[in-house]
N, CA, C and O atoms as a printed pandas DataFrame, in Angstrom:
     atom_number atom_name residue_name chain_id  residue_number  x_coord  y_coord  z_coord
0              1         N          MET        A               1  -20.575  -28.444  -35.054
1              2        CA          MET        A               1  -21.480  -29.433  -35.600
2              3         C          MET        A               1  -22.381  -28.773  -36.643
3              4         O          MET        A               1  -22.745  -27.603  -36.530
4              5         N          GLY        A               2  -22.721  -29.544  -37.639
5              6        CA          GLY        A               2  -23.583  -29.038  -38.699
6              7         C          GLY        A               2  -25.046  -29.337  -38.424
7              8         O          GLY        A               2  -25.416  -29.813  -37.351
8              9         N          LYS        A               3  -25.853  -29.048  -39.408
9             10        CA          LYS        A               3  -27.279  -29.315  -39.292
10            11         C          LYS        A               3  -27.530  -30.803  -39.498
11            12         O          LYS        A               3  -26.941  -31.429  -40.380
12            13         N          VAL        A               4  -28.402  -31.356  -38.681
13            14        CA          VAL        A               4  -28.729  -32.771  -38.767
14            15         C          VAL        A               4  -30.084  -32.901  -39.452
15            16         O          VAL        A               4  -31.068  -32.299  -39.023
16            17         N          ARG        A               5  -30.124  -33.687  -40.513
17            18        CA          ARG        A               5  -31.377  -33.910  -41.238
18            19         C          ARG        A               5  -31.618  -35.402  -41.342
19            20         O          ARG        A               5  -30.680  -36.176  -41.531
20            21         N          THR        A               6  -32.864  -35.806  -41.221
21            22        CA          THR        A               6  -33.201  -37.215  -41.285
22            23         C          THR        A               6  -33.104  -37.738  -42.710
23            24         O          THR        A               6  -33.048  -36.970  -43.671
24            25         N          ILE        A               7  -33.086  -39.039  -42.822
25            26        CA          ILE        A               7  -33.004  -39.676  -44.134
26            27         C          ILE        A               7  -34.238  -39.348  -44.952
27            28         O          ILE        A               7  -34.140  -39.192  -46.170
28            29         N          LEU        A               8  -35.405  -39.239  -44.312
29            30        CA          LEU        A               8  -36.646  -38.920  -45.016
30            31         C          LEU        A               8  -36.556  -37.566  -45.712
31            32         O          LEU        A               8  -36.936  -37.438  -46.875
32            33         N          ILE        A               9  -36.057  -36.565  -45.009
33            34        CA          ILE        A               9  -35.934  -35.218  -45.580
34            35         C          ILE        A               9  -34.984  -35.235  -46.769
35            36         O          ILE        A               9  -35.281  -34.652  -47.811
36            37         N          LYS        A              10  -33.852  -35.896  -46.620
37            38        CA          LYS        A              10  -32.876  -35.957  -47.703
38            39         C          LYS        A              10  -33.419  -36.714  -48.906
39            40         O          LYS        A              10  -33.240  -36.285  -50.045
40            41         N          LYS        A              11  -34.086  -37.844  -48.654
41            42        CA          LYS        A              11  -34.606  -38.672  -49.737
42            43         C          LYS        A              11  -35.683  -37.940  -50.529
43            44         O          LYS        A              11  -35.644  -37.922  -51.760
44            45         N          VAL        A              12  -36.640  -37.341  -49.836
45            46        CA          VAL        A              12  -37.736  -36.636  -50.499
46            47         C          VAL        A              12  -37.198  -35.442  -51.280
47            48         O          VAL        A              12  -37.619  -35.205  -52.412
48            49         N          SER        A              13  -36.282  -34.696  -50.695
49            50        CA          SER        A              13  -35.722  -33.523  -51.361
50            51         C          SER        A              13  -34.994  -33.899  -52.644
51            52         O          SER        A              13  -35.178  -33.257  -53.678
52            53         N          LYS        A              14  -34.178  -34.926  -52.577
53            54        CA          LYS        A              14  -33.423  -35.350  -53.755
54            55         C          LYS        A              14  -34.339  -35.892  -54.847
55            56         O          LYS        A              14  -34.095  -35.671  -56.033
56            57         N          GLU        A              15  -35.397  -36.603  -54.446
57            58        CA          GLU        A              15  -36.350  -37.111  -55.436
58            59         C          GLU        A              15  -37.074  -35.968  -56.141
59            60         O          GLU        A              15  -37.262  -36.004  -57.357
60            61         N          LEU        A              16  -37.479  -34.953  -55.378
61            62        CA          LEU        A              16  -38.174  -33.815  -55.970
62            63         C          LEU        A              16  -37.276  -33.056  -56.938
63            64         O          LEU        A              16  -37.722  -32.642  -58.008
64            65         N          ILE        A              17  -36.013  -32.873  -56.566
65            66        CA          ILE        A              17  -35.082  -32.165  -57.450
66            67         C          ILE        A              17  -34.817  -32.968  -58.721
67            68         O          ILE        A              17  -34.672  -32.394  -59.800
68            69         N          SER        A              18  -34.755  -34.290  -58.595
69            70        CA          SER        A              18  -34.516  -35.094  -59.797
70            71         C          SER        A              18  -35.748  -35.127  -60.703
71            72         O          SER        A              18  -35.607  -35.163  -61.925
72            73         N          LYS        A              19  -36.957  -35.115  -60.124
73            74        CA          LYS        A              19  -38.173  -35.114  -60.937
74            75         C          LYS        A              19  -38.428  -33.755  -61.576
75            76         O          LYS        A              19  -38.820  -33.677  -62.740
76            77         N          TYR        A              20  -38.209  -32.696  -60.826
77            78        CA          TYR        A              20  -38.492  -31.335  -61.286
78            79         C          TYR        A              20  -37.227  -30.475  -61.164
79            80         O          TYR        A              20  -37.146  -29.639  -60.264
80            81         N          PRO        A              21  -36.250  -30.662  -62.042
81            82        CA          PRO        A              21  -34.964  -29.962  -61.881
82            83         C          PRO        A              21  -35.031  -28.453  -62.106
83            84         O          PRO        A              21  -34.228  -27.714  -61.537
84            85         N          ASP        A              22  -35.969  -27.984  -62.922
85            86        CA          ASP        A              22  -36.012  -26.564  -63.239
86            87         C          ASP        A              22  -37.031  -25.793  -62.412
87            88         O          ASP        A              22  -37.198  -24.590  -62.614
88            89         N          VAL        A              23  -37.709  -26.450  -61.494
89            90        CA          VAL        A              23  -38.791  -25.802  -60.740
90            91         C          VAL        A              23  -38.273  -25.110  -59.488
91            92         O          VAL        A              23  -38.622  -23.958  -59.229
92            93         N          PHE        A              24  -37.451  -25.793  -58.716
93            94        CA          PHE        A              24  -37.023  -25.273  -57.415
94            95         C          PHE        A              24  -35.852  -24.305  -57.552
95            96         O          PHE        A              24  -35.025  -24.431  -58.454
96            97         N          THR        A              25  -35.799  -23.325  -56.628
97            98        CA          THR        A              25  -34.759  -22.300  -56.650
98            99         C          THR        A              25  -34.086  -22.228  -55.283
99           100         O          THR        A              25  -34.291  -23.093  -54.432
100          101         N          THR        A              26  -33.283  -21.189  -55.084
101          102        CA          THR        A              26  -32.635  -20.984  -53.792
102          103         C          THR        A              26  -33.469  -20.085  -52.885
103          104         O          THR        A              26  -32.986  -19.649  -51.840
104          105         N          ASP        A              27  -34.709  -19.804  -53.268
105          106        CA          ASP        A              27  -35.614  -18.980  -52.457
106          107         C          ASP        A              27  -36.477  -19.887  -51.583
107          108         O          ASP        A              27  -37.279  -20.673  -52.087
108          109         N          PHE        A              28  -36.302  -19.768  -50.273
109          110        CA          PHE        A              28  -36.982  -20.636  -49.308
110          111         C          PHE        A              28  -38.500  -20.502  -49.392
111          112         O          PHE        A              28  -39.202  -21.511  -49.446
112          113         N          ASP        A              29  -39.015  -19.281  -49.404
113          114        CA          ASP        A              29  -40.464  -19.068  -49.409
114          115         C          ASP        A              29  -41.114  -19.575  -50.696
115          116         O          ASP        A              29  -42.214  -20.128  -50.669
116          117         N          LYS        A              30  -40.434  -19.385  -51.807
117          118        CA          LYS        A              30  -40.963  -19.869  -53.085
118          119         C          LYS        A              30  -41.009  -21.399  -53.089
119          120         O          LYS        A              30  -41.964  -21.994  -53.589
120          121         N          ASN        A              31  -39.982  -22.025  -52.534
121          122        CA          ASN        A              31  -39.945  -23.482  -52.468
122          123         C          ASN        A              31  -41.048  -24.031  -51.559
123          124         O          ASN        A              31  -41.603  -25.097  -51.830
124          125         N          LYS        A              32  -41.365  -23.309  -50.488
125          126        CA          LYS        A              32  -42.455  -23.750  -49.609
126          127         C          LYS        A              32  -43.772  -23.815  -50.365
127          128         O          LYS        A              32  -44.530  -24.775  -50.224
128          129         N          LYS        A              33  -44.040  -22.799  -51.163
129          130        CA          LYS        A              33  -45.284  -22.773  -51.939
130          131         C          LYS        A              33  -45.281  -23.856  -53.018
131          132         O          LYS        A              33  -46.314  -24.465  -53.295
132          133         N          LEU        A              34  -44.118  -24.092  -53.624
133          134        CA          LEU        A              34  -44.026  -25.134  -54.632
134          135         C          LEU        A              34  -44.216  -26.519  -54.024
135          136         O          LEU        A              34  -44.783  -27.405  -54.662
136          137         N          LEU        A              35  -43.746  -26.708  -52.798
137          138        CA          LEU        A              35  -43.932  -27.997  -52.135
138          139         C          LEU        A              35  -45.402  -28.294  -51.907
139          140         O          LEU        A              35  -45.820  -29.447  -52.011
140          141         N          ASP        A              36  -46.199  -27.274  -51.597
141          142        CA          ASP        A              36  -47.632  -27.485  -51.438
142          143         C          ASP        A              36  -48.253  -27.977  -52.745
143          144         O          ASP        A              36  -49.224  -28.733  -52.735
144          145         N          LYS        A              37  -47.685  -27.544  -53.862
145          146        CA          LYS        A              37  -48.206  -27.924  -55.172
146          147         C          LYS        A              37  -47.783  -29.347  -55.570
147          148         O          LYS        A              37  -48.594  -30.106  -56.103
148          149         N          TYR        A              38  -46.525  -29.709  -55.315
149          150        CA          TYR        A              38  -45.980  -30.973  -55.789
150          151         C          TYR        A              38  -45.998  -32.103  -54.766
151          152         O          TYR        A              38  -45.786  -33.261  -55.123
152          153         N          LEU        A              39  -46.246  -31.784  -53.511
153          154        CA          LEU        A              39  -46.135  -32.790  -52.458
154          155         C          LEU        A              39  -47.193  -32.534  -51.400
155          156         O          LEU        A              39  -47.472  -31.383  -51.064
156          157         N          GLU        A              40  -47.776  -33.584  -50.881
157          158        CA          GLU        A              40  -48.755  -33.442  -49.808
158          159         C          GLU        A              40  -48.053  -33.714  -48.482
159          160         O          GLU        A              40  -47.770  -34.865  -48.150
160          161         N          VAL        A              41  -47.774  -32.662  -47.731
161          162        CA          VAL        A              41  -47.071  -32.763  -46.456
162          163         C          VAL        A              41  -48.048  -32.380  -45.352
163          164         O          VAL        A              41  -48.715  -31.349  -45.434
164          165         N          ASP        A              42  -48.127  -33.210  -44.326
165          166        CA          ASP        A              42  -49.086  -32.972  -43.256
166          167         C          ASP        A              42  -48.667  -31.847  -42.315
167          168         O          ASP        A              42  -49.500  -31.047  -41.890
168          169         N          SER        A              43  -47.392  -31.786  -41.994
169          170        CA          SER        A              43  -46.958  -30.798  -41.002
170          171         C          SER        A              43  -46.152  -29.676  -41.648
171          172         O          SER        A              43  -45.420  -29.880  -42.617
172          173         N          LYS        A              44  -46.314  -28.479  -41.073
173          174        CA          LYS        A              44  -45.544  -27.322  -41.550
174          175         C          LYS        A              44  -44.065  -27.512  -41.277
175          176         O          LYS        A              44  -43.221  -27.127  -42.087
176          177         N          HIS        A              45  -43.754  -28.102  -40.140
177          178        CA          HIS        A              45  -42.362  -28.298  -39.737
178          179         C          HIS        A              45  -41.622  -29.158  -40.768
179          180         O          HIS        A              45  -40.507  -28.828  -41.172
180          181         N          LEU        A              46  -42.241  -30.248  -41.184
181          182        CA          LEU        A              46  -41.612  -31.133  -42.162
182          183         C          LEU        A              46  -41.469  -30.434  -43.509
183          184         O          LEU        A              46  -40.435  -30.562  -44.165
184          185         N          ARG        A              47  -42.500  -29.694  -43.928
185          186        CA          ARG        A              47  -42.443  -28.955  -45.190
186          187         C          ARG        A              47  -41.304  -27.941  -45.162
187          188         O          ARG        A              47  -40.572  -27.804  -46.142
188          189         N          ASN        A              48  -41.149  -27.235  -44.055
189          190        CA          ASN        A              48  -40.087  -26.236  -43.936
190          191         C          ASN        A              48  -38.705  -26.881  -43.952
191          192         O          ASN        A              48  -37.773  -26.332  -44.539
192          193         N          ARG        A              49  -38.566  -28.040  -43.312
193          194        CA          ARG        A              49  -37.269  -28.724  -43.314
194          195         C          ARG        A              49  -36.893  -29.188  -44.715
195          196         O          ARG        A              49  -35.741  -29.069  -45.133
196          197         N          ILE        A              50  -37.885  -29.724  -45.441
197          198        CA          ILE        A              50  -37.630  -30.167  -46.815
198          199         C          ILE        A              50  -37.278  -28.971  -47.700
199          200         O          ILE        A              50  -36.357  -29.046  -48.513
200          201         N          SER        A              51  -38.002  -27.885  -47.543
201          202        CA          SER        A              51  -37.731  -26.687  -48.331
202          203         C          SER        A              51  -36.330  -26.148  -48.049
203          204         O          SER        A              51  -35.621  -25.746  -48.972
204          205         N          GLY        A              52  -35.937  -26.140  -46.797
205          206        CA          GLY        A              52  -34.598  -25.677  -46.428
206          207         C          GLY        A              52  -33.504  -26.547  -47.016
207          208         O          GLY        A              52  -32.472  -26.043  -47.459
208          209         N          TYR        A              53  -33.727  -27.849  -47.020
209          210        CA          TYR        A              53  -32.716  -28.750  -47.576
210          211         C          TYR        A              53  -32.630  -28.601  -49.096
211          212         O          TYR        A              53  -31.547  -28.703  -49.672
212          213         N          ILE        A              54  -33.778  -28.360  -49.744
213          214        CA          ILE        A              54  -33.765  -28.117  -51.188
214          215         C          ILE        A              54  -32.958  -26.861  -51.499
215          216         O          ILE        A              54  -32.202  -26.838  -52.471
216          217         N          VAL        A              55  -33.110  -25.816  -50.684
217          218        CA          VAL        A              55  -32.331  -24.589  -50.873
218          219         C          VAL        A              55  -30.842  -24.908  -50.778
219          220         O          VAL        A              55  -30.046  -24.440  -51.591
220          221         N          ASN        A              56  -30.474  -25.705  -49.782
221          222        CA          ASN        A              56  -29.074  -26.072  -49.598
222          223         C          ASN        A              56  -28.548  -26.843  -50.812
223          224         O          ASN        A              56  -27.450  -26.568  -51.295
224          225         N          LEU        A              57  -29.334  -27.808  -51.304
225          226        CA          LEU        A              57  -28.904  -28.587  -52.463
226          227         C          LEU        A              57  -28.782  -27.729  -53.715
227          228         O          LEU        A              57  -27.868  -27.920  -54.517
228          229         N          MET        A              58  -29.703  -26.785  -53.882
229          230        CA          MET        A              58  -29.651  -25.920  -55.058
230          231         C          MET        A              58  -28.447  -24.976  -55.008
231          232         O          MET        A              58  -27.858  -24.670  -56.044
232          233         N          LYS        A              59  -28.083  -24.520  -53.819
233          234        CA          LYS        A              59  -26.889  -23.687  -53.685
234          235         C          LYS        A              59  -25.639  -24.483  -54.042
235          236         O          LYS        A              59  -24.750  -23.978  -54.727
236          237         N          ILE        A              60  -25.575  -25.713  -53.583
237          238        CA          ILE        A              60  -24.433  -26.572  -53.905
238          239         C          ILE        A              60  -24.362  -26.809  -55.417
239          240         O          ILE        A              60  -23.287  -26.761  -56.013
240          241         N          LYS        A              61  -25.523  -27.066  -56.024
241          242        CA          LYS        A              61  -25.578  -27.298  -57.469
242          243         C          LYS        A              61  -25.118  -26.076  -58.261
243          244         O          LYS        A              61  -24.423  -26.208  -59.269
244          245         N          SER        A              62  -25.512  -24.878  -57.798
245          246        CA          SER        A              62  -25.103  -23.667  -58.519
246          247         C          SER        A              62  -23.606  -23.399  -58.360
247          248         O          SER        A              62  -22.969  -22.883  -59.278
248          249         N          ARG        A              63  -23.044  -23.744  -57.205
249          250        CA          ARG        A              63  -21.606  -23.576  -57.007
250          251         C          ARG        A              63  -20.817  -24.520  -57.892
251          252         O          ARG        A              63  -19.748  -24.157  -58.383
252          253         N          GLU        A              64  -21.325  -25.733  -58.105
253          254        CA          GLU        A              64  -20.621  -26.705  -58.942
254          255         C          GLU        A              64  -20.634  -26.305  -60.406
255          256         O          GLU        A              64  -19.705  -26.625  -61.147
256          257         N          GLN        A              65  -21.686  -25.603  -60.832
257          258        CA          GLN        A              65  -21.788  -25.234  -62.241
258          259         C          GLN        A              65  -20.876  -24.066  -62.602
259          260         O          GLN        A              65  -20.520  -23.906  -63.769
260          261         N          THR        A              66  -20.496  -23.255  -61.633
261          262        CA          THR        A              66  -19.640  -22.101  -61.954
262          263         C          THR        A              66  -18.177  -22.464  -61.884
263          264         O          THR        A              66  -17.318  -21.616  -62.124
């Protein structure tokens, strides 16, 4: 079984990548700090899940470009 992510995490992550395509990278810690700047998230757990999913999406995007 793979990782299960809620619709909220997927929706927010995809919206952030579409709004700021050149900001996010495949570095988890850097994305966490950027999320504090671009998004107001109440819980650390939710911020970390969104950051992790952004990393996953960015890896997929980089694989498609090569």
